[in-house]
N, C-alpha and C positions, 0 to 999 in steps of 0.2 A: 326483813321479813322476821316474824317470830316462829321462833321452832314450834311445831304442832300447829299452828293456827287454821295452814289451808294444806291441801295434799293432790298431788296429781298420780293419775296412776298410770302406767301406760303398759299394757299386752303385751306380751312378744319382746323379747332378750336378744333378739337377732338385729344384724345390719341399723337398721330403720328404726326401732326402737328403742336403742343402747343410743344412736346419733340422737333421736327426741329427746330423751332423758337428761344427756349429757347436756344440750341446748340450754336444757329448762335449768339445769344448775346452773349455768351462767348469768342464766337469767334472774336468779336468786330469790323466783317470787313463792314459790313453797319445799313442803317435803316431797319426795318423789318414790313411788313405788315400780320398783321393776317386775313384772309379775311373765314368768315362762314355766311352760310343762316340764324343761327341767331346772330342777332348784337350782344345782349345782350353777347352770350354766348362768341365770340370774344374780345367784348370790356371788358370783365371779366379777360380772360387770358393773352390779352395784358396789363392790369393797374397790375396786379398782376408781369408780369414779370418787367414790368417797375419799382414797388417798390422795385426792386431788382437792380436795375441796379448800384448803388450806393454801395452795397457790391460786384458788379463785375466790378466795374470800368468803366463801359459802356457806351458812351456820345452820345450816338444814340437814335432813336424813335421808340416807338416799339405801334403801331397805329393796334384798333379793329375796323371790318367795315363789312360792309355786303353790300358793293358797288365797285364793278369792277372797278367805277373812282378812287378809291384811287392805284390803282397797277399799274396805268398811269407811266411810267419812270423805273416800273423795268427790272432789269440787269437780275433777274434771278425769274423763278417762281416755285415755289414747288407746286404740285398736290397729296393731301395728302384726297382728299374728295371720298366717297364712300360707301357705304354699305357692312359689314360682311359678309360672308357668315353663315345663319341661319340654328338651326334645320329644315330638311323637305326640304332644298332649293337645288333646282338642281345647278350643276355647271351654266347652262345655264340660269337658273332665275337668276342669278347673275352677269352673262354677261351682259343680260340683262339691268337690272335696273343700273350697273356702266356705260353701254357705256350712257343711256341718263345722268346722272350725267355730264362725259366726254365731252357731244355733249353742254352744257350749260356752264361748265367750260370753255372749247375752246372755244366758240365762244364769250366767254367775256375778255380771255386772246387775241383774234384776232384782238379783237379792241380797244383794252386798252393800252396791252404790245405787239405791234407787232414785237418788234425788242428783246425780250428776249428769253434766254434758255430756256426752258420748261423740267424740271426735273417729270417725273410719279411716285408716288409711287402706285396707286391703283391699284386694282386687281380685274381680274386676270390681272398680269403687264403686261407681254407682249404683251397680245391683246389691253388693255388699250391704252399702248404708241402706238401702231400700230394707233389706233382711235384717237386719239389725234392728230397727226400727219397729219391724213387725215381731221380732221375738222376745227385746224390752218391752213392747208395749207403753215405747215412751212416747209422750207427745213432739210430734216430730220435730219440732224447733228445738229438741234437746238432741236429736241426733242427726250429725254435721259428718258430709264427706269432704274430705280433704282434696282434692285435685287440681281447682282454678289458682289459688293460691302457687302451686307447684308448676302448673302450665304456663299462669302467667309471668312465675320468674325465670323460666326457660324460657318466653319469647324478651324477657327486658333484657336480657343476656345478649341474645345475640342480635337485636337492637343497637346495646354498647358497642357490642363487636364492631357491627357494620359502621356505626356514626362515629367511633373511636371517642365516646361521651362517657359521664361520669355515670355507673349503675344508678345508681341514688333519681338521679333525673328523670328516669325514663317511668312511667306507670302505664302496665298494660293491660290489656283484658280480653279475657278470652275465658267463652263461656262452650257448654255444649258438657257432652263425654267426654271424661277421662282415658282419651285414645283416637283412634284414628278420626273419628267423628266430632273432636272438637272445634269449635267453631271462635279461630281468632277475630278479633274486632279493629283492624286498624284504624277506622274512622275515633274509635275511643280510645285509643293507643297513641300516649303522647312522649314527650321530651321536652322536660322544661316547658308543660305549658301548649306548645304544637304539636298539632298531629303529626301524625310520622307521615302522613300522605299529602303532606308539604314536606316532606324533609329527603324521601327519596323515593326512589320509581317504582310502581308496580311492580315489576317484574321481579324486582328486591323484598318487595314487601311478602309476595308471593313465595317468593325462595324461603325469606325466613318463616312463614307460617307453617310453611310444609314441612320445616327443618323441628319446630317447637311440636307438632303433631307427633311428631316421629322419633321426638328426644331421646324417651326411656329406650328405644330401642339403641337408638343409635349410643349408648351405653352400653348395652347388652354385649353390641355386636364387639366395642374396643374391649371389653372384662373377659370378656370370652366364660368366663363364671361369672355368674353372680349378677345384680343390677343396681342400679343407682341408690344410693341411701342418705348420702347426706343432703340434699337438697328437697326430697320427699318428708325425712327427718325433723329436718330447721322447718320448713313451712308448715307440718304438723304442730309444732311448738309455737311457732308462732300464734296458729288459729287458739292456741290452750291458752296460751300469754293473753287475748283480747278478751277470753272469755273470764278467766279467774280476776282478770283487773278492770274486770267491765269499759274495755276501752270504747266497745262500739266503732271497731274500724270496718269501712267499708274496705269487703274481701269476694271475688268468686271463691262459691263452695256449693259443693252438691245438696240443694234443697230440696224435700221435698214440696211440686209444684201443684195448686191445686186450681189451678184454668189459666195462668201466666203464661206468655207466650202461647195461647192454646192448647196446653199441655195441661194432662191431671193425671195425679196420682201416678206421678213417678219422679225418682230422682235422678236432677242432671244440674249442673254446675252454670250458675247466673250467681250475678252479684248480689250480696246481700248484707246488713249490719249483723255483725258477732259480739255481741258481749253478755253479761252474767248469764242469762237466760238460752243462751246458745242464738238461732237466726231469731234475730229481734225485729226484723225488717226485711223483706222480698224486695227487689226493686226491677222494675219491668222497663227496660229501655226502648225507643223507637227503633226498630230495627228495619232496616232494607226489604222487600219483597225476597230479594234471595238470600240474606240472613235471615230472615225469619225461619224460612224455607229449610236453610243447615239444620238448624236449630230444633226444629222440630220435627226433621228427620233422623237428627242425634237421637232425642226423647225415643219416636216411636221405636225404634230401632231397641231402646233397651226395656220399653213396653213388652215388645213379643219375646224378648229374654225371658222376661219375669213368667210371664205365660211358659212360654214354651221349656224352658230349662227347670226352672223356681214353682212352675205348678201356680202363679200367681193370676185370679183370674185380673 
């Protein structure tokens, strides 16, 4: 890479944001700006990563900052800022708190990186991605939610464990919201091109699907303090790289639907092509009646949350 030629901004220097920035540095594709409201926190993380540049053979610049002026010219902005859900906090409480953060971040992005593609990681993911698009006013294709890449990666791992096969041979597909309403699609999930429906029993498939849906919660319980960050941060980096290098990868991501799958004006996870313009194309898979009903239930749940909690009609 040529130093200064391309820039990725990561908003939020916590575990997910720092992991995303570190994975991007390993990819050697762009200069990185790590922004956090706590300037010393962002600068410290950036300095630590920068001192590893010689080891990684990374010739870019990693800048820590608390000023949105430093994200000017960013090609991609990854948003990881937000509160985790705390004991005793309702889902509505979390939505309200993180909606305020997304509004602040979105305003900064709109003012200082108006041509960027935005990848949202903040939870509740699908709701916050919708909110980000409204706050920035960006075309919907330039605001994407990172969900399906992470959920599919979790499913792939559990399948590889079950079959004792190489992770790279597993091609999973998970649609729907990022949470309990996600819709794993075993018919479209393959290992070496073979559908998993031919490789394992329905009972094991259902068990893996259930574990995938609760994958984040399982980690929270094990850690006792905190939540997953390696996989979410890496998933966001993969999406950012596909945008920056115009890889046009087919990835499941949270996109704004406009009639596909019988859903309209809601962000939800679907297979799409991700390239230089963000979402380049959304694919509408042939689903069984049960699969379509599950996906529509997921989408309608988020639509009700948008209306009831965020006051979007």
